[in-house]
Every structure is written in structure tokens, then in C-alpha cells.
KENU-330925 format. One record per residue (C-alpha): residue number from 1; x, y, z; residue in three letters. Coordinates in pm, 1 decimal. Each point is the difference from the previous one (the first is absolute). Layout:
<firos>
+-----+----------+----------+----------+------+
! seq !        u !        v !        w ! type !
+-----+----------+----------+----------+------+
! NUM !        X !        Y !        Z !  ALA !
...
+-----+----------+----------+----------+------+
</firos>
This chain:
<firos>
+-----+----------+----------+----------+------+
! seq !        u !        v !        w ! type !
+-----+----------+----------+----------+------+
!   1 !   8034.6 !   9187.3 !   8223.6 !  THR !
!   2 !    114.1 !   -127.4 !    343.8 !  LEU !
!   3 !    348.4 !     92.1 !    123.8 !  SER !
!   4 !    178.9 !   -151.7 !    300.8 !  ILE !
!   5 !    281.1 !    222.5 !    121.8 !  ASN !
!   6 !    138.0 !   -195.8 !    296.6 !  LYS !
!   7 !     20.0 !   -370.4 !     84.2 !  LEU !
!   8 !    191.1 !   -170.0 !    282.6 !  PRO !
!   9 !    343.0 !   -135.4 !   -104.6 !  PRO !
!  10 !     -7.3 !   -360.7 !   -112.2 !  GLY !
!  11 !   -364.3 !      9.9 !   -117.1 !  THR !
!  12 !    -60.4 !   -276.3 !   -253.5 !  VAL !
!  13 !   -383.0 !      2.1 !    -29.9 !  LYS !
!  14 !   -249.7 !    280.4 !     49.5 !  ALA !
!  15 !   -378.0 !    -42.6 !     14.4 !  LYS !
!  16 !   -198.0 !    298.9 !   -124.3 !  ILE !
!  17 !   -370.5 !     27.7 !     97.5 !  VAL !
!  18 !   -210.6 !    275.5 !   -156.9 !  VAL !
!  19 !   -354.9 !     70.8 !    113.0 !  THR !
!  20 !   -222.6 !    231.5 !   -208.3 !  VAL !
!  21 !   -319.5 !    169.7 !    115.1 !  TRP !
!  22 !   -224.9 !    239.5 !   -183.9 !  LYS !
!  23 !     -2.3 !    363.2 !    110.9 !  ARG !
!  24 !   -169.8 !     53.8 !    333.0 !  ASP !
!  25 !   -331.6 !    186.0 !     -2.3 !  THR !
!  26 !   -131.3 !    152.7 !    317.1 !  GLU !
!  27 !   -353.5 !    -99.7 !    106.8 !  PRO !
!  28 !   -267.5 !    270.1 !    -15.2 !  PRO !
!  29 !     -6.4 !     19.6 !    379.5 !  GLU !
!  30 !    363.6 !    114.1 !      3.5 !  LEU !
!  31 !    -56.4 !    253.1 !   -277.4 !  GLN !
!  32 !   -283.3 !    153.9 !    200.3 !  GLU !
!  33 !    234.6 !     56.6 !    292.3 !  GLY !
!  34 !   -119.7 !   -273.0 !    234.1 !  GLY !
!  35 !    341.6 !   -156.0 !     52.0 !  GLY !
!  36 !    108.0 !   -361.7 !     49.4 !  TYR !
!  37 !   -158.0 !    -21.3 !    346.4 !  LEU !
!  38 !   -347.2 !     69.1 !   -131.2 !  SER !
!  39 !     57.3 !   -241.9 !   -286.0 !  LEU !
!  40 !     78.6 !   -282.5 !    238.9 !  LEU !
!  41 !   -294.3 !     95.7 !    222.6 !  GLN !
!  42 !   -258.6 !     10.7 !   -278.2 !  THR !
!  43 !    108.4 !   -305.0 !   -196.4 !  ARG !
!  44 !     50.4 !   -359.5 !     95.6 !  ALA !
!  45 !    369.6 !   -111.5 !     -6.3 !  PRO !
!  46 !    -74.1 !   -284.9 !   -241.9 !  ALA !
!  47 !   -155.6 !    246.8 !   -242.5 !  HIS !
!  48 !    308.6 !    226.4 !     14.9 !  VAL !
!  49 !    251.1 !   -281.8 !    -64.3 !  PHE !
!  50 !   -222.1 !   -146.2 !   -273.8 !  ARG !
!  51 !     30.2 !    327.0 !   -189.3 !  GLN !
!  52 !    377.7 !      5.4 !     44.4 !  GLU !
!  53 !     33.7 !   -345.4 !   -152.9 !  GLN !
!  54 !   -114.6 !    133.5 !   -333.5 !  GLY !
!  55 !    294.0 !    239.9 !     -9.4 !  ALA !
!  56 !    255.1 !   -286.9 !    -23.3 !  PHE !
!  57 !    115.8 !    -60.4 !   -353.9 !  LYS !
!  58 !    298.4 !   -235.8 !    -27.2 !  ALA !
!  59 !    314.1 !   -135.7 !    171.5 !  GLN !
!  60 !    297.6 !   -142.0 !   -189.2 !  VAL !
!  61 !    334.4 !   -140.2 !    120.6 !  SER !
!  62 !    313.5 !   -117.9 !   -165.1 !  THR !
!  63 !    335.1 !   -147.4 !    107.6 !  LEU !
!  64 !    297.0 !    182.1 !   -144.3 !  LEU !
!  65 !    352.1 !   -134.3 !    -32.2 !  THR !
!  66 !    242.6 !    271.6 !    116.7 !  VAL !
!  67 !    309.4 !     46.1 !   -214.7 !  LEU !
!  68 !    282.4 !     39.7 !    254.7 !  PRO !
!  69 !    270.1 !    265.8 !    -51.7 !  PRO !
!  70 !    355.2 !   -102.5 !    -86.8 !  PRO !
!  71 !    211.7 !   -149.1 !    276.4 !  VAL !
!  72 !    305.0 !    205.5 !     94.5 !  VAL !
!  73 !    316.7 !   -124.3 !    170.4 !  ARG !
!  74 !    276.7 !    234.3 !    107.4 !  CYS !
!  75 !    373.8 !    -37.4 !     62.4 !  ARG !
!  76 !    236.1 !    276.4 !    104.2 !  GLN !
!  77 !    370.5 !      5.1 !    -72.7 !  LEU !
!  78 !    292.5 !    230.3 !     72.9 !  THR !
!  79 !    285.2 !    -24.4 !   -252.3 !  VAL !
!  80 !    301.3 !    230.3 !     20.2 !  SER !
!  81 !   -199.2 !    260.4 !    191.0 !  GLY !
!  82 !   -292.9 !    -14.3 !   -247.5 !  LYS !
!  83 !   -345.3 !    -83.8 !    132.8 !  TYR !
!  84 !   -179.8 !   -238.9 !   -233.3 !  LEU !
!  85 !   -350.1 !   -143.9 !     23.8 !  THR !
!  86 !   -124.2 !   -293.0 !   -213.0 !  VAL !
!  87 !   -375.9 !    -32.0 !    -52.4 !  LEU !
!  88 !   -128.9 !   -333.0 !   -130.5 !  LYS !
!  89 !   -352.1 !     38.8 !   -142.6 !  VAL !
!  90 !   -192.1 !   -326.9 !    -45.7 !  LEU !
!  91 !   -326.4 !    -57.9 !   -179.7 !  ASN !
!  92 !   -141.8 !   -257.3 !    237.7 !  GLY !
!  93 !   -324.9 !    -33.8 !   -193.1 !  TRP !
!  94 !      7.4 !   -323.4 !   -196.8 !  SER !
!  95 !   -244.1 !    104.3 !   -275.2 !  GLN !
!  96 !     31.0 !    367.3 !    -91.2 !  GLU !
!  97 !    277.5 !    208.9 !   -151.3 !  GLU !
!  98 !     70.7 !    335.5 !    157.3 !  ILE !
!  99 !    182.7 !    308.1 !   -129.6 !  SER !
! 100 !    246.4 !    196.0 !    214.8 !  LEU !
! 101 !     -3.7 !    368.7 !    -92.1 !  TRP !
! 102 !    225.3 !    140.6 !    269.6 !  ASP !
! 103 !    191.1 !   -111.9 !    311.7 !  VAL !
! 104 !    121.1 !    252.9 !    254.0 !  GLN !
! 105 !    157.4 !      8.6 !    347.8 !  ILE !
! 106 !    -85.1 !    303.2 !    214.1 !  LEU !
! 107 !     90.6 !    103.5 !    354.5 !  PRO !
! 108 !   -302.7 !    -67.1 !    219.5 !  ASN !
! 109 !    -27.7 !    330.5 !    181.3 !  PHE !
! 110 !   -336.7 !   -105.5 !    144.3 !  ASN !
! 111 !    149.2 !   -283.3 !    200.7 !  ALA !
! 112 !     87.1 !    226.1 !    293.5 !  SER !
! 113 !   -348.5 !    143.8 !     40.1 !  TYR !
! 114 !   -284.5 !   -131.6 !    216.2 !  LEU !
! 115 !   -348.3 !    -28.0 !   -150.5 !  PRO !
! 116 !   -198.0 !    321.7 !    -35.4 !  VAL !
! 117 !   -151.4 !    113.4 !    329.2 !  MET !
! 118 !   -374.5 !     81.5 !     29.9 !  PRO !
! 119 !     79.3 !    371.3 !     -9.5 !  ASP !
! 120 !    197.7 !    -42.1 !   -322.0 !  GLY !
! 121 !    346.1 !     32.6 !    154.3 !  SER !
! 122 !    285.9 !   -238.4 !    -67.3 !  VAL !
! 123 !    268.2 !    -97.4 !    252.3 !  LEU !
! 124 !    361.3 !    -75.0 !    -95.6 !  LEU !
! 125 !    136.0 !   -294.1 !    201.4 !  VAL !
! 126 !    346.9 !    -22.9 !   -157.4 !  ASP !
! 127 !    207.8 !    254.8 !   -187.2 !  ASP !
! 128 !    250.6 !   -248.3 !   -143.0 !  VAL !
! 129 !    -88.6 !     53.7 !   -364.7 !  CYS !
! 130 !    -92.7 !    364.7 !     49.4 !  HIS !
! 131 !    328.1 !    101.9 !    161.7 !  HIS !
! 132 !    146.1 !    117.3 !   -327.7 !  SER !
! 133 !   -104.1 !     39.5 !   -360.1 !  GLY !
! 134 !    293.8 !   -196.8 !   -144.1 !  GLU !
! 135 !   -227.4 !   -283.6 !   -119.5 !  VAL !
! 136 !   -248.2 !    167.3 !   -237.8 !  PRO !
! 137 !   -290.5 !   -172.5 !   -170.5 !  VAL !
! 138 !    199.8 !    -71.3 !   -317.4 !  GLY !
! 139 !    311.5 !   -125.1 !    174.2 !  ALA !
! 140 !    -53.5 !   -362.0 !   -110.9 !  PHE !
! 141 !     80.3 !    -35.6 !   -369.7 !  CYS !
! 142 !    -64.4 !   -312.5 !   -198.8 !  ARG !
! 143 !    319.9 !   -128.6 !   -158.6 !  VAL !
! 144 !    -41.0 !    -14.8 !   -374.4 !  ALA !
! 145 !     44.2 !   -339.7 !   -157.4 !  GLY !
! 146 !   -128.6 !   -232.7 !   -265.3 !  ALA !
! 147 !   -247.1 !   -164.6 !    236.5 !  GLY !
! 148 !   -114.9 !    297.8 !    207.5 !  SER !
! 149 !   -192.6 !    201.9 !   -259.6 !  ALA !
! 150 !   -363.9 !     88.1 !     55.4 !  CYS !
! 151 !   -263.1 !    -69.5 !   -115.0 !  PRO !
! 152 !     43.4 !   -376.5 !     -9.8 !  CYS !
! 153 !   -228.2 !   -300.1 !     11.6 !  ALA !
! 154 !     -2.9 !   -275.0 !    259.8 !  LEU !
! 155 !   -151.9 !   -331.2 !    -97.2 !  SER !
! 156 !   -150.3 !   -236.0 !    253.6 !  ALA !
! 157 !    251.5 !    -87.2 !    274.7 !  LEU !
! 158 !    270.7 !    212.8 !   -166.5 !  GLU !
! 159 !    224.2 !    228.6 !    200.5 !  GLU !
! 160 !    211.7 !    303.8 !    -78.4 !  HIS !
! 161 !    288.4 !    161.8 !    188.8 !  ASN !
! 162 !     56.5 !    376.5 !     33.4 !  PHE !
! 163 !    318.0 !    152.9 !    140.8 !  LEU !
! 164 !     -7.9 !    336.5 !    177.8 !  PHE !
! 165 !    285.7 !    214.6 !    127.2 !  GLN !
! 166 !    -25.1 !    269.4 !    267.4 !  LEU !
! 167 !    145.0 !    327.0 !   -126.5 !  GLN !
! 168 !    118.2 !    151.0 !    328.6 !  ALA !
! 169 !    275.1 !    259.6 !     42.9 !  PRO !
! 170 !    337.4 !   -138.2 !    108.4 !  GLU !
! 171 !     35.9 !    263.6 !    272.4 !  ARG !
! 172 !   -306.5 !     26.0 !    224.7 !  PRO !
! 173 !   -119.0 !    341.3 !    126.5 !  PRO !
! 174 !    136.2 !    131.3 !    327.0 !  GLU !
! 175 !   -323.9 !    -75.4 !    190.3 !  ASP !
! 176 !    -42.3 !   -348.1 !   -148.9 !  ALA !
! 177 !      3.7 !   -299.8 !    227.4 !  LYS !
! 178 !    281.7 !   -252.6 !    -31.4 !  GLU !
! 179 !   -247.0 !   -285.3 !    -54.5 !  GLY !
! 180 !   -307.9 !    120.0 !   -188.8 !  LEU !
! 181 !   -281.8 !   -255.2 !    -28.4 !  GLU !
! 182 !   -249.6 !     67.0 !   -276.1 !  VAL !
! 183 !   -330.3 !   -195.6 !    -34.1 !  PRO !
! 184 !    -76.5 !    -92.5 !   -360.4 !  LEU !
! 185 !   -307.9 !    -73.0 !   -208.5 !  VAL !
! 186 !    -22.1 !   -157.2 !   -347.9 !  ALA !
! 187 !   -261.9 !    118.5 !   -248.3 !  VAL !
! 188 !    -90.6 !   -224.1 !   -294.7 !  ILE !
! 189 !   -224.3 !    119.2 !   -281.0 !  GLN !
! 190 !   -150.8 !   -298.0 !   -177.8 !  TRP !
! 191 !   -298.7 !   -102.6 !   -207.5 !  SER !
! 192 !   -170.9 !   -304.6 !   -147.4 !  THR !
! 193 !   -191.5 !    -48.8 !   -325.8 !  PRO !
! 194 !   -312.4 !   -101.1 !    197.2 !  LYS !
! 195 !    -38.8 !    348.9 !    142.3 !  LEU !
! 196 !    -90.4 !    210.5 !   -305.1 !  PRO !
! 197 !   -161.5 !    273.1 !    208.8 !  PHE !
! 198 !    310.8 !     55.4 !    214.2 !  THR !
! 199 !    313.1 !    143.6 !   -161.5 !  SER !
! 200 !    232.3 !   -127.3 !    275.5 !  SER !
! 201 !     15.0 !   -101.4 !    364.5 !  ILE !
! 202 !    242.2 !    141.9 !    260.6 !  TYR !
! 203 !    105.4 !   -243.7 !    272.9 !  THR !
! 204 !    215.7 !    107.3 !    296.8 !  HIS !
! 205 !    233.4 !   -235.1 !    184.4 !  TYR !
! 206 !    177.4 !     74.3 !    327.3 !  ARG !
! 207 !    371.1 !    -87.7 !    -29.2 !  LEU !
! 208 !    264.4 !    -48.3 !    269.0 !  PRO !
! 209 !    164.3 !    320.7 !    115.3 !  SER !
! 210 !    342.0 !     79.3 !   -141.7 !  ILE !
! 211 !    268.9 !    124.3 !    238.6 !  ARG !
! 212 !    255.9 !    244.7 !   -130.4 !  LEU !
! 213 !    321.8 !    -65.6 !    182.7 !  GLU !
! 214 !    181.4 !    329.2 !     -5.4 !  ARG !
! 215 !    307.7 !    -34.3 !    224.7 !  PRO !
! 216 !    172.3 !    329.7 !     73.7 !  ARG !
! 217 !    354.4 !   -143.8 !     30.7 !  PHE !
! 218 !     95.7 !   -224.8 !   -295.1 !  VAL !
! 219 !    329.2 !   -151.7 !   -108.8 !  MET !
! 220 !     26.7 !   -143.8 !   -352.0 !  THR !
! 221 !    288.1 !   -191.8 !   -157.9 !  ALA !
! 222 !    103.7 !    -54.6 !   -362.7 !  ALA !
! 223 !    267.9 !   -229.7 !   -127.3 !  CYS !
! 224 !    130.3 !   -110.3 !   -337.5 !  GLU !
! 225 !    -87.6 !   -356.1 !    -90.1 !  SER !
! 226 !    158.5 !   -242.7 !    -47.5 !  PRO !
! 227 !    329.1 !     53.7 !    184.0 !  VAL !
! 228 !    324.6 !   -191.9 !    -55.5 !  ARG !
! 229 !    153.6 !   -208.0 !    274.4 !  ALA !
! 230 !    315.2 !    139.9 !    165.1 !  ARG !
! 231 !    -56.6 !    339.8 !   -159.0 !  GLN !
! 232 !   -114.0 !    318.0 !    163.1 !  ARG !
! 233 !   -353.1 !    129.2 !    -58.4 !  PHE !
! 234 !   -191.5 !    301.9 !    129.6 !  THR !
! 235 !   -340.1 !     30.6 !    164.8 !  VAL !
! 236 !   -171.9 !    340.4 !     -5.4 !  THR !
! 237 !   -209.7 !     79.1 !    309.8 !  TYR !
! 238 !   -249.8 !    285.0 !      3.7 !  THR !
! 239 !   -155.1 !    130.1 !    318.4 !  LEU !
! 240 !   -334.3 !    187.0 !    -32.1 !  LEU !
! 241 !    -78.8 !    190.8 !    320.2 !  ASN !
! 242 !   -350.9 !    145.0 !     39.9 !  ASP !
! 243 !    -14.1 !    -69.7 !    370.5 !  LEU !
! 244 !    209.0 !    261.3 !    187.1 !  GLN !
! 245 !    340.4 !    162.4 !     19.0 !  ASP !
! 246 !    287.2 !   -226.4 !    110.6 !  PHE !
! 247 !    332.8 !    130.8 !    126.9 !  LEU !
! 248 !    188.5 !   -307.3 !   -117.4 !  ALA !
! 249 !    -81.8 !   -310.1 !   -203.1 !  VAL !
! 250 !    222.8 !   -306.9 !    -28.9 !  ARG !
! 251 !    -20.1 !   -292.2 !   -239.7 !  LEU !
! 252 !    130.4 !   -316.6 !    165.1 !  VAL !
! 253 !     52.9 !   -336.2 !   -169.8 !  TRP !
! 254 !   -139.9 !   -264.3 !    240.7 !  THR !
! 255 !    -60.1 !   -326.2 !   -187.3 !  PRO !
! 256 !    -58.5 !   -194.9 !    319.8 !  GLU !
! 257 !   -338.4 !    169.8 !     50.9 !  THR !
! 258 !   -137.4 !   -181.8 !   -308.7 !  ALA !
! 259 !    -63.0 !   -313.9 !    205.1 !  THR !
! 260 !    -66.0 !    161.5 !    337.4 !  ALA !
! 261 !   -332.7 !   -103.2 !    150.1 !  GLY !
! 262 !    -81.4 !   -249.8 !   -273.9 !  LYS !
! 263 !    -65.6 !   -367.4 !     62.5 !  LYS !
! 264 !    209.7 !   -181.0 !   -259.2 !  LEU !
! 265 !     91.2 !   -362.5 !    -33.4 !  SER !
! 266 !    363.9 !   -109.6 !     16.2 !  ARG !
! 267 !     20.8 !    -29.1 !   -379.5 !  GLU !
! 268 !   -161.0 !    342.3 !    -55.8 !  GLU !
! 269 !    225.8 !    166.3 !    254.7 !  ARG !
! 270 !    309.5 !   -160.8 !   -157.7 !  ARG !
! 271 !    -99.8 !    113.7 !   -348.2 !  ALA !
! 272 !    -81.1 !    352.9 !    118.8 !  THR !
! 273 !    330.1 !     29.2 !    181.9 !  GLN !
! 274 !    191.9 !   -122.9 !   -304.4 !  ALA !
! 275 !   -169.5 !    263.1 !   -213.4 !  ALA !
! 276 !     84.2 !    276.1 !    248.0 !  LEU !
! 277 !    363.0 !   -112.6 !     24.3 !  ASP !
! 278 !     32.9 !     20.0 !   -377.3 !  ALA !
! 279 !    -45.8 !    382.2 !      2.3 !  ILE !
! 280 !    256.4 !    242.2 !    146.6 !  VAL !
! 281 !    -73.5 !    370.2 !     55.8 !  CYS !
! 282 !    301.6 !    224.7 !    -52.0 !  HIS !
! 283 !   -144.6 !    288.0 !    208.1 !  THR !
! 284 !   -235.9 !   -147.4 !    263.9 !  PRO !
! 285 !    -42.3 !    338.0 !    177.4 !  LEU !
! 286 !   -104.5 !    309.3 !   -192.3 !  ASN !
! 287 !    -84.8 !    341.1 !    143.6 !  ASN !
! 288 !   -268.5 !    178.4 !   -206.6 !  LEU !
! 289 !      9.3 !    310.1 !    218.6 !  GLY !
! 290 !   -291.7 !    238.8 !     57.9 !  TYR !
! 291 !   -339.4 !    -92.4 !   -152.5 !  SER !
! 292 !   -264.1 !    266.6 !    -35.5 !  ARG !
! 293 !   -368.4 !    -84.7 !    -28.8 !  LYS !
! 294 !   -100.3 !    -14.9 !   -368.0 !  GLY !
! 295 !    353.4 !    -73.3 !   -119.4 !  SER !
! 296 !    155.0 !   -299.8 !   -178.1 !  ALA !
! 297 !    349.5 !   -133.1 !     65.7 !  LEU !
! 298 !    188.9 !   -234.0 !   -233.3 !  THR !
! 299 !    310.6 !   -204.0 !     83.4 !  ILE !
! 300 !    189.1 !   -271.1 !   -188.4 !  ARG !
! 301 !    139.5 !   -295.8 !    190.7 !  VAL !
! 302 !    253.2 !   -244.5 !   -140.3 !  ALA !
! 303 !    -46.1 !   -380.6 !     34.7 !  PHE !
! 304 !    177.2 !   -308.1 !   -122.7 !  GLN !
! 305 !   -138.8 !   -351.7 !    -67.1 !  ALA !
! 306 !    247.3 !   -270.5 !    106.9 !  LEU !
! 307 !   -169.3 !   -273.7 !   -201.9 !  ARG !
! 308 !   -280.5 !    -53.1 !   -244.5 !  ALA !
! 309 !   -343.5 !   -131.6 !     91.0 !  GLY !
+-----+----------+----------+----------+------+
</firos>
């Protein structure tokens, strides 16, 4: 049985050449302790090579068609503070059906290391993904759904989508960086009926790094919807402060900054200004007072819509 462990990516054809000889037997001169030098001195070269020709037995070659692994495409999304990754797995082989046994996304902790040195040591070139342990190996969970169950079969040119969500804590550790970039790798366990001697194949894919935006000073807003024209409604603002202590914090209503620095056409500017003029803030200046690091402040501000739209 011949096994090929590694082939260059994109290999379509592989030529295998096997040469078989019979077991070598040492000449009597070597067995008596004369050595190769005396053998070459006492025998003619043609006689030596003529004897070696009899040791050759057979040579066979064959051209193998390499079954390529599934094709993987990746897309990363951030929805309401949740980090989502969509993996599209495609069976690009137009003849064979493959079976997907498992699909995983793991943090690639090896991405920051240089290759192994001759003395066996390994150098760390970047500590981005090693700065904290807040992204463990099992942090990416596959979202359960009707079409994401494994194992599943992929026919020729068929594709399948898998949705993953990063399970990260809402509050990062004290020593965590504000923007943590984590390299990722996808691992797909698959098989094909034409490989009866192999239970499954594991293929690794390098994915784009995911950046965890963890701002330390966040303001969120919540409002009832819809609101009635010419009636008062309330917006609840929540300030999350993980940055530092502040002696005083003010909340100021400045609608004119919505268009500041933007290149808008005359129609877009007119429409934006009309929308801003339709909302009136009853308390445009609010003093939130002292804000300690690690605290959360909540304030309700009253507004009124002058017209619908």
C-alpha cells in the first residue's frame, strides 16, 4: 500500500513511479573484508556493472487523478455586537460525491510564530492573539439550524453554508486590548466513497483574521417605535464607562453634526435638514455628573416629532 501524505495545493494530476530491485547481495570480495576499493581494483568496471544489471527487477508508473478538497469561502459579519462568520463549503469536483463529517473554526494560535529554528526553538513575532485568553479554542460555535447539521453529503458542484457565532464575554478583561485581532483557521473533516482505506480526511484552511472591537467608552440609545407625531416620546441613553474616571459628563443634543464633514448633494442635504428640523429635543443639555470606571449611567431624554415621515 502506497500512501501520499502531502501534495502541493492545486495538484490535479500526480505521476507515481515505483522501481523494484531484488535484495542486494554483497560480492565475496566484500565479505572477506577487501572493501570496495579492492573490488574496483581487481575487477573490470564492465564486469561490475554487468552484475548489477541482473539485480534490476521491474519499474511501473501510473498517472493518478487527485481528488481536490472542498472549496471554502468565508464572510464575516457583525450584527448588534455579535460576531458572525459564514462558511460556504463547495464540492468543486464534478464527478464524485463527498461527505462532510464536521466543520470547525478555531483560533490560529500558530500564526504568530516563526518556523522552528535549527536548535528547536520557536520565536514569537506578534503577541496579538496571545495577549489574553478570552478567545479559547471552542469560542466559535456553529449555529444550529435545519441546514447546518453534520454529517451531510455534497453532490458534484453542490455547496453548503455554515453559520458560526463567536461566544466572547461582553466585558473584556482588564488587560485586554481595545481592538483584539485573532487569526482563524477552518478545519473540515470529509471523506469520499472511493477511499475505503481512509476513514476521513482533515483539511485546514487559513481564514481572514477577525477583529474584536471592544471600545471602552460606549453610549447606547433605545427608543419606543413607532412614535406619534406632535406627541412627546422618550429616548433612554446608557453610558458604559470602562475607560477611566471622569469628573463630569454631559450629554448634548447637536443635530447639526450629523452632516458635518460629509459631501452631500443639494437634494440629500435638503432632505437631511428637513428630517433634523422635524425633531425637537426638550432638554438639549443634560449633566450626567461623575462617572467612575466600570460604571453605567442611564438618562432619559424627552423628544417630540413635529411631523410624520
